[in-house]
C-alpha positions in Angstrom: 0.0 0.0 0.0 1.1 3.5 -0.7 1.0 4.7 2.9 3.2 1.7 4.0 5.8 2.6 1.4 5.7 6.3 2.4 6.0 5.3 6.1 9.0 3.1 5.5 10.8 5.9 3.5 10.1 8.5 6.2 11.6 6.3 8.9 14.9 6.3 7.1 15.0 10.1 6.8 16.2 12.6 9.5 13.4 12.6 12.2 12.5 16.3 11.8 12.6 16.2 8.0 10.4 13.1 8.1 8.0 14.8 10.3 7.8 17.8 8.1 7.2 15.6 5.0 4.5 13.7 6.9 2.7 16.9 7.7 2.9 17.9 4.0 1.5 14.6 2.9 -1.5 14.9 5.3 -2.0 18.6 4.7 -2.2 18.2 0.9 -4.2 15.1 1.0 -1.6 13.0 -0.8 -2.9 9.9 1.1 -6.0 7.9 0.1 -8.0 8.7 3.2 -11.0 6.6 2.0 -8.8 3.5 2.3 -7.6 4.4 5.8 -10.7 5.1 7.8 -13.6 3.0 8.9 -16.7 3.4 11.0 -15.9 2.2 14.5 -18.3 0.0 16.5 -20.9 1.8 18.6 -19.3 -0.1 21.5 -16.3 2.3 21.3 -18.5 5.4 21.6 -18.1 7.4 24.9 -19.5 10.7 26.1 -16.8 12.6 28.0 -16.1 16.3 28.5 -19.6 17.0 27.3 -18.8 15.6 23.9 -19.6 12.3 22.1 -16.4 10.6 21.0 -16.9 8.0 18.3 -14.0 6.0 19.6 -11.4 6.6 22.4 -8.3 7.2 20.3 -6.9 10.7 19.7 -3.7 12.2 18.4 -1.5 13.6 21.1 0.0 17.1 21.2 3.4 17.4 19.5 2.5 15.9 16.1 0.5 18.8 14.8 2.3 21.5 16.6 1.0 24.4 14.5 -2.5 23.2 13.8 -1.9 22.3 10.1 -3.6 18.9 9.7 -6.2 18.3 12.4 -9.0 17.9 9.9 -6.9 15.4 8.0 -6.4 13.6 11.3 -10.2 13.2 11.7 -10.3 11.6 8.3 -7.9 8.9 9.4 -10.3 7.7 12.1 -9.1 9.6 15.2 -12.0 10.8 17.2 -10.1 13.9 18.5 -6.9 15.7 17.9 -4.8 17.9 20.2 -2.7 20.5 18.5 0.3 22.4 19.9 2.1 23.0 22.2 1.4 26.6 21.2 3.4 29.5 22.8 2.4 33.2 22.9 5.4 34.3 20.8 7.0 32.4 17.9 10.1 30.5 19.0 12.5 28.1 17.4 12.9 25.7 20.3 16.2 24.0 21.2 19.1 23.6 18.9 19.2 20.7 16.5 19.7 17.7 16.5 16.8 17.4 19.0 14.8 14.3 17.9 16.2 10.8 18.1 14.6 7.5 17.0 15.3 4.4 19.1 14.2 1.9 16.5 14.8 -1.3 18.4 12.9 0.1 21.4 10.0 1.6 19.3 10.7 4.8 21.1 11.7 8.4 20.5 13.7 10.9 22.6 13.0 14.6 21.9 14.3 17.8 23.4 12.4 20.1 21.0 11.6 22.8 23.5 8.2 23.9 22.2 9.0 25.1 18.7 6.0 27.1 17.7 4.7 29.6 15.1 3.1 31.5 18.0 -0.5 32.0 19.0 -1.3 34.7 16.4 -0.4 32.4 13.5 -2.1 29.3 15.0 -5.2 31.2 15.9 -5.5 32.6 12.3 -5.1 29.1 10.9 -7.8 27.6 13.0 -10.2 30.5 12.4 -9.7 30.0 8.6 -10.1 26.2 8.9 -12.8 25.4 11.4 -12.4 21.9 13.0 -14.6 19.2 11.7 -14.1 17.1 14.8 -13.2 17.4 18.5 -10.2 19.7 18.8 -8.0 20.3 21.8 -5.3 23.0 22.0 -2.2 22.4 24.1 -0.7 25.6 25.5 2.6 26.5 27.1 5.0 29.4 28.0 7.8 30.8 25.9 11.3 29.7 27.0 12.4 33.3 27.8 9.1 34.3 29.4 9.2 36.6 32.4 5.9 35.2 33.7 4.8 31.6 32.8 1.4 32.3 34.3 0.9 35.3 32.0 1.8 33.2 29.0 -0.8 30.6 29.9 -3.4 33.3 30.4 -2.7 34.9 27.0 -3.0 31.6 25.2 -6.1 30.6 27.1 -7.8 33.9 26.2 -6.7 33.6 22.5 -7.9 30.0 22.0 -10.7 29.3 24.5 -13.5 30.0 21.9 -11.9 28.1 19.1 -11.7 24.6 20.5 -13.4 21.9 22.6 -10.8 21.9 25.3 -7.6 23.7 26.4 -4.8 21.6 27.8 -2.4 23.3 30.2 1.0 21.7 29.6 3.2 21.9 32.7 5.0 18.6 32.0 7.5 19.0 29.1 11.0 18.2 30.3 12.5 20.4 27.6 11.5 23.9 28.8 13.6 25.1 31.8 11.8 25.0 35.2 8.4 24.1 33.6 8.0 21.0 35.7 8.4 23.1 38.8 4.7 23.9 38.3 3.9 20.5 39.7 4.7 21.9 43.1 1.5 22.4 45.2 1.7 26.2 45.6 2.7 26.9 42.0 0.1 24.7 40.4 -2.6 26.1 42.7 -1.6 29.7 41.7 -1.7 28.8 38.0 -5.0 27.0 38.0 -6.7 29.7 40.2 -5.5 32.3 37.7 -6.8 30.2 34.7 -10.2 29.7 36.3 -10.5 33.4 37.2 -9.7 34.3 33.6 -12.3 31.8 32.3 -14.9 33.4 34.6 -14.0 36.9 33.4 -14.4 35.7 29.8 -17.7 33.9 30.7 -16.2 30.9 28.9 -17.2 27.3 29.3 -14.4 25.5 27.3 -13.1 22.5 29.2 -9.8 22.8 30.9 -7.4 19.9 31.1 -4.0 19.5 32.8 -1.1 17.5 31.2 1.1 15.9 33.9 4.6 14.4 34.0 5.2 10.7 34.6 8.2 11.6 36.7 6.3 12.4 39.9 6.0 10.9 43.4 3.0 9.5 45.2 2.9 12.7 47.3 2.7 14.7 44.0 -0.2 12.5 42.8 -2.2 13.1 46.0 -1.6 16.8 46.0 -2.4 17.2 42.3 -5.5 15.1 42.6 -6.8 17.2 45.5 -6.0 20.4 43.6 -7.7 19.5 40.3 -10.8 18.4 42.3 -10.8 21.7 44.3 -10.3 23.8 41.2 -12.9 21.8 39.3 -10.5 21.1 36.4 -12.3 19.1 33.7 -9.7 16.4 33.0 -6.1 15.3 33.2 -3.8 14.0 30.5 -1.5 11.2 31.8 1.3 11.3 30.9 3.9 13.4 29.0 7.4 12.0 28.1 9.8 10.8 30.8 13.4 11.7 31.6 13.8 8.4 33.4 16.0 5.8 31.7 15.1 2.9 34.1 13.9 0.9 31.1 16.2 -1.6 29.4 16.8 0.4 26.2 18.8 -1.1 23.3 19.4 1.8 20.9 22.6 3.8 21.2 20.5 7.0 21.3 19.4 6.1 24.8 21.9 8.5 26.3 20.5 11.5 24.6 18.9 14.2 26.8 15.2 14.8 26.5 11.8 13.2 27.0 11.4 9.5 26.1 8.1 8.4 24.5 6.9 5.2 23.0 6.7 1.6 24.2 9.1 1.9 27.1 6.6 4.3 28.7 3.7 1.9 28.7 3.9 0.5 32.1 5.0 3.6 34.0 2.2 5.7 32.5 -0.3 2.9 33.3 0.8 3.0 36.9 0.4 6.7 37.2 -3.1 6.4 35.6 -4.1 3.8 38.2 -2.9 6.0 41.1 -4.7 9.0 39.8 -7.9 7.0 39.1 -7.9 5.7 42.7 -7.9 9.3 43.8 -10.2 10.8 41.2 -12.5 7.9 40.5 -15.2 9.0 38.0 -15.2 12.6 39.1 -12.6 13.8 36.6 -11.9 11.9 33.4 -8.4 10.8 32.4 -6.8 10.8 29.0 -4.1 8.1 28.9 -0.9 8.6 26.8 2.4 6.8 26.7 3.1 3.8 24.6 -0.3 3.2 22.9 0.7 1.0 19.9 -2.2 -1.5 19.6 -5.5 -2.5 21.0 -4.1 -4.2 24.0 -1.9 -1.2 25.1 -4.9 1.1 24.6 -7.2 -1.4 26.5 -4.6 -1.6 29.4 -4.8 2.2 29.8 -8.6 2.1 29.8 -8.7 -0.6 32.4 -6.2 1.4 34.4 -8.7 4.3 34.5 -8.4 6.2 31.2 -11.6 7.2 29.4 -9.7 8.2 26.3 -6.2 7.5 25.0 -3.7 9.4 22.8 -0.9 8.3 20.7 2.1 9.9 18.8 5.1 7.6 18.6 3.1 4.7 17.1 2.0 7.0 14.3 5.6 7.6 13.6 6.5 3.9 13.5 3.3 2.4 12.1 1.9 5.1 9.9 -1.6 6.5 9.6 -3.4 3.2 9.6 -2.6 2.6 13.3 -5.8 4.1 14.7 -8.0 1.8 12.7 -6.0 -1.2 13.8 -6.3 -0.1 17.5 -10.1 0.4 17.2 -10.7 -3.0 15.6 -8.5 -4.7 18.3 -10.2 -2.8 21.0 -13.6 -3.9 19.9 -12.5 -7.5 19.9 -11.0 -7.2 23.4 -14.2 -5.7 24.8 -16.1 -8.6 23.3 -13.7 -11.2 24.5 -13.8 -9.9 28.1 -17.5 -9.5 28.2 -17.8 -5.7 28.3 -20.9 -4.2 26.7 -19.3 -0.8 26.2 -16.0 1.0 26.5 -17.3 2.8 29.6 -17.8 -0.5 31.4 -14.1 -1.3 31.2 -12.8 2.0 32.6 -10.8 1.4 35.8 -11.4 -2.3 36.0 -7.7 -3.0 36.9 -8.1 -0.7 39.9 -10.8 -2.7 41.6 -9.3 -4.4 44.6 
């Protein structure tokens, strides 16, 4: 098939060049979308965040950084897409090389540092190309920002009327001191400011928080209490990890940056389970980290996620991956006797 050939060629190219080419292929409709998408089973439908998702699989932030291909993503069978991370001002990000494939590990290490065209350009793009599906916008601060909170507030105000949810990214390991916002007093200050801004704007857009996998049990307890207190609408678990506890094979394993892909599967599932035990059904979880097939998606759902996101598997398996996951998910639900996706959420957390 044409998309398998393209995917194979892209994997041999420089990672950032390959990514740029993939964006162009999708943006210009060079792929036969009618061959890639299918209608998922009604068993995979779920109503979360006030929206009806046709299936639980979305594209994670980082792939469509500048909101160029979200409508093409919906054509591939994804039920939602999260663009960004978008920063207030345009910025290049960290010096190249900054993306490294770990082929044997089916993983990627990146230290991109939020390369972004900036909120003006991205806002204009979205206004001129209204989303035809459920769209999230992931926002973050500029590297040289004087006030990270002010940056989040600017982006929130710019985008809150253009999407279905805003995701507050405090979890990238590649922006200096960003993960300090996981500290209790700092995240409280940020979320209080965001909720106040939302009230001033009389806005109802859902607010999500994207969290690092490199946190302690104490962090999880504190963050769970804070998102409940501040009535945050959802959490994304998790971003990339700086941990290298996994047995990695590729020589790029020593590169600095956030690790994504299969090595993150179990650690992100554990974080999801811990949060689910604290949050229960009060706040939905979007699970990310190593979603490559139906089983890895199902494991996240049974760990407590209502939805899942992927990125790295799109790089390694190409645009057909979402349909494969949905077909396998349907079979797994049937095999384990679940009538619907909702029935499976958090089942691994029952003691």
